[in-house]
C-alpha positions in Angstrom: 85.9 91.2 79.5 87.8 90.6 82.7 91.2 89.8 81.3 92.3 91.3 78.0 94.5 88.7 76.3 96.3 90.5 73.4 97.7 89.2 70.2 99.9 91.4 67.9 99.7 91.2 64.2 102.9 92.6 62.8 105.5 92.7 65.7 107.9 95.2 64.0 109.9 98.1 65.3 107.0 100.1 66.7 106.1 97.3 69.1 109.6 96.9 70.5 109.4 99.7 73.0 106.6 102.2 72.1 103.7 99.7 72.6 104.5 96.0 72.9 105.8 95.9 76.6 102.8 98.1 77.7 100.3 95.2 77.1 101.9 93.3 80.1 102.2 96.4 82.3 98.5 97.5 82.2 96.4 95.9 85.0 94.1 93.2 83.6 96.0 92.9 80.4 98.6 90.5 79.0 100.3 89.8 75.7 99.8 86.1 74.8 100.6 85.8 71.1 102.5 87.6 68.3 102.6 87.2 64.5 105.1 88.2 61.8 105.3 86.8 58.3 108.9 85.7 59.0 108.6 82.7 61.3 112.2 83.3 62.6 111.5 87.0 63.4 108.2 86.1 65.1 109.9 83.4 67.2 112.7 85.8 68.1 110.3 88.5 69.2 108.3 86.0 71.3 111.5 84.8 73.0 112.8 88.2 73.8 109.5 89.6 75.1 108.5 86.4 76.9 105.4 85.8 74.8 104.1 82.2 75.0 102.8 81.8 71.4 104.0 83.0 68.0 102.6 82.7 64.5 103.6 83.4 60.9 100.1 83.9 59.6 97.6 86.5 60.8 94.6 84.3 60.5 96.0 81.8 62.9 96.6 84.5 65.5 93.2 86.1 65.0 91.4 82.8 65.5 93.5 81.7 68.5 90.8 81.1 71.1 93.1 82.4 73.9 93.4 85.8 72.1 90.4 88.0 72.8 91.8 91.4 71.5 94.1 92.2 68.6 96.7 94.9 68.1 97.4 95.5 64.4 100.9 97.0 63.9 101.5 96.2 60.2 102.0 98.9 57.5 98.7 100.8 56.8 97.8 98.9 53.6 97.0 95.8 55.7 95.1 97.6 58.5 91.6 97.4 57.0 91.9 93.7 55.9 93.1 92.5 59.3 90.8 94.8 61.4 87.8 93.6 59.5 88.8 90.0 60.0 89.2 90.6 63.7 85.9 92.3 64.1 84.1 89.5 62.1 85.8 87.1 64.5 84.2 89.0 67.4 87.5 90.4 68.7 88.1 94.1 69.6 90.9 95.6 67.5 93.4 98.3 68.2 95.0 99.6 65.0 98.2 101.5 64.5 98.1 105.0 62.9 97.3 106.1 60.4 94.1 104.1 60.7 94.3 102.8 57.1 95.9 103.6 53.7 92.9 105.7 52.7 89.8 107.3 54.1 87.6 104.9 52.1 89.2 102.0 53.9 88.5 103.7 57.2 84.9 104.0 56.3 84.8 100.2 55.5 86.3 99.5 58.9 83.8 101.6 60.7 80.9 100.1 58.8 82.0 96.6 60.0 82.4 97.9 63.6 78.9 99.3 63.5 77.4 96.1 62.1 79.2 93.8 64.5 79.2 96.0 67.5 82.9 95.2 68.1 85.0 98.0 69.4 87.6 99.6 67.1 90.4 101.8 68.4 93.3 103.7 66.8 96.8 104.3 68.2 96.8 108.1 68.5 98.5 107.9 71.9 99.2 111.6 72.1 95.6 112.1 73.2 96.6 110.5 76.5 100.1 111.9 77.1 100.5 114.5 79.9 102.5 116.7 77.5 99.5 117.2 75.2 97.0 117.2 78.0 98.8 120.3 79.3 98.3 121.9 75.9 94.6 121.0 75.9 94.3 122.4 79.5 95.7 125.7 78.3 93.3 125.7 75.2 90.2 124.7 77.1 90.8 127.2 79.9 91.2 130.0 77.2 94.5 130.9 78.8 95.6 132.5 75.5 92.2 134.0 74.9 90.2 133.4 71.7 92.3 131.4 69.2 92.9 133.2 66.0 95.4 131.0 64.2 97.2 127.7 64.5 100.5 127.1 62.6 102.0 123.6 62.1 105.6 123.3 60.8 107.3 120.0 60.3 110.5 120.2 58.3 113.0 117.3 58.4 116.0 116.1 56.5 116.0 112.9 54.4 116.8 109.8 56.3 119.8 107.6 55.1 117.4 104.9 53.8 115.7 107.5 51.6 118.8 107.3 49.3 118.6 103.5 48.9 117.3 103.4 45.4 115.7 100.1 44.7 115.2 99.4 48.4 113.3 102.4 49.8 111.5 102.3 53.1 107.8 101.3 52.9 106.8 104.6 54.4 107.5 106.3 51.1 105.6 103.7 49.1 102.1 105.0 48.6 100.8 101.5 47.8 101.8 100.4 51.3 101.7 103.5 53.4 98.9 105.4 51.6 101.2 108.3 50.7 104.7 109.4 51.9 106.1 110.6 55.3 103.2 113.1 55.3 100.7 110.2 56.0 103.0 108.7 58.6 103.9 111.8 60.6 101.4 114.5 59.9 98.6 112.1 60.9 99.6 112.7 64.5 99.3 116.4 64.0 96.0 116.3 62.2 94.7 114.1 65.0 96.0 116.6 67.6 94.0 119.3 65.8 90.9 117.2 66.2 91.7 116.5 69.9 92.4 120.2 70.8 89.9 122.0 68.7 87.3 119.5 67.4 86.8 118.0 64.0 88.3 119.7 60.9 85.4 120.8 58.7 87.4 122.0 55.7 90.8 121.2 54.3 92.7 121.9 51.1 96.3 121.6 50.1 99.0 121.1 47.5 101.7 118.5 47.5 105.0 118.3 45.6 108.1 116.1 45.1 111.1 118.4 45.4 113.9 116.0 46.4 113.3 113.4 43.7 114.4 110.6 46.1 111.2 108.6 45.8 107.9 108.9 44.0 105.7 110.0 47.0 105.2 113.6 47.9 107.9 115.1 50.1 106.5 118.7 50.5 103.0 119.6 51.5 101.1 122.9 52.2 97.6 123.0 53.6 95.0 125.3 55.1 92.2 123.9 57.3 89.3 125.2 59.3 87.9 123.4 62.3 84.2 123.2 63.0 85.0 125.6 65.9 86.0 128.1 63.1 89.7 128.0 64.1 92.0 128.4 61.1 95.1 126.2 60.7 98.1 126.6 58.3 100.4 123.6 57.8 103.8 123.2 56.1 105.5 119.8 55.8 108.8 119.2 54.0 110.9 116.0 54.4 113.9 117.0 52.3 115.3 120.2 54.0 118.9 120.9 54.9 119.7 119.7 58.5 120.1 123.3 59.6 116.5 124.1 58.5 114.7 121.4 60.5 111.7 122.4 62.5 109.0 120.7 64.6 106.6 123.2 66.0 102.9 124.0 66.5 102.0 127.5 67.5 98.6 128.5 68.8 98.0 132.2 68.5 95.3 133.7 70.7 93.9 137.1 71.5 95.7 137.2 74.8 98.8 135.0 74.4 100.6 132.3 72.5 101.1 128.5 73.1 103.9 126.7 71.4 105.1 123.1 71.5 106.4 120.3 69.4 104.9 117.0 68.1 107.9 114.7 68.1 110.8 116.5 69.8 108.9 117.1 73.1 110.5 120.5 73.7 108.9 122.3 76.6 105.3 123.5 76.2 105.6 127.3 76.2 102.9 129.7 77.2 103.5 133.4 76.7 101.2 136.2 77.9 101.8 139.9 78.8 105.5 139.6 78.4 105.8 136.6 80.7 106.9 133.1 79.7 106.1 129.8 81.3 107.6 126.5 80.3 106.3 123.0 81.2 107.7 119.6 80.3 105.6 116.8 81.5 107.4 113.4 81.4 106.5 110.6 79.0 106.0 107.0 80.1 108.8 104.5 79.3 106.4 102.9 76.7 104.9 105.9 75.1 101.6 104.2 74.2 101.1 103.0 77.8 98.3 105.5 78.7 96.4 104.9 75.5 96.6 101.1 75.9 95.5 101.5 79.5 92.4 103.4 78.3 91.6 100.7 75.7 91.8 98.0 78.4 89.6 100.1 80.7 86.9 100.6 78.1 86.9 96.9 77.2 86.5 96.2 81.0 83.8 98.8 81.3 85.7 101.0 83.7 86.8 103.9 81.4 86.7 105.4 77.9 89.4 105.4 75.2 89.7 108.8 73.5 91.1 107.4 70.2 88.6 105.3 68.2 87.6 104.4 64.7 85.5 107.5 64.3 88.1 110.2 65.1 90.8 108.0 63.5 88.9 108.1 60.2 88.6 111.8 60.4 92.4 112.2 60.4 92.6 110.1 57.2 89.8 112.2 55.7 91.6 115.4 56.3 94.9 114.0 54.9 93.2 112.7 51.8 91.6 116.1 51.2 94.9 117.8 51.5 96.6 115.4 49.1 93.5 115.7 46.8 92.9 111.9 47.0 89.2 112.6 47.6 
């Protein structure tokens, strides 16, 4: 494929800055069509982002002959349906994370990708950010020695919309999101484990609802073991007091310690022999830029994207194990 002409199914908030503009910034790539169920919102997005065509039905965009690749940015419950439609139409598909609302849906998506031979990518853009590539460099070089333990902590306060009884955000509706905020946010961290240490072989956990703000889980504890035998402990809570918020991943090794954040982008800290080094690589303006660039390069035959349907499904599998969905 010489020129990648993208269509977006679901041009919501995530596409405004994180991803959408990047499709026109990557060489050999352009955004030619967008879709949203609200015709007015689709038209508004197209006008503001200078996109020539807009639709209010996904099928029309998917079968637009000028679109030869599709980015699916809907809530997770729609990912499998639209991705399968795209692949059966012969069009490569790039799907927002988590890859789907369940591991079983991810399996279905990968089966269609295998049968059709159409590429399937997932939007775990942290695999391409310099910030996390610095962490991977420290891990791969064994700067901290043999890794003994990894600790993940993500504790956040309820969002204002979490108190809107009767009009709660879709991210806490399991029928749409797959679970609660754990599925939306921890998916990045689970994928990072896969990226840094290899696939997670074993996972178990318990989930609870402590705040009573919505039906989905708001507190999760887990233990995991990577195929590389590295042990991981995880703690997630989305209803803590503001003073108790925490976003950290600690990698404890035989010679030192690496610590960093997933969402706050605090400096990457490496401590060894009483010395402390801090690094803070910058992010691109559109945070998904490097991943989208890698997708385009793979489709053009000049590179390889590190985030695909296979490792995207592995993240769902681990989360479903932790939540005892499978």
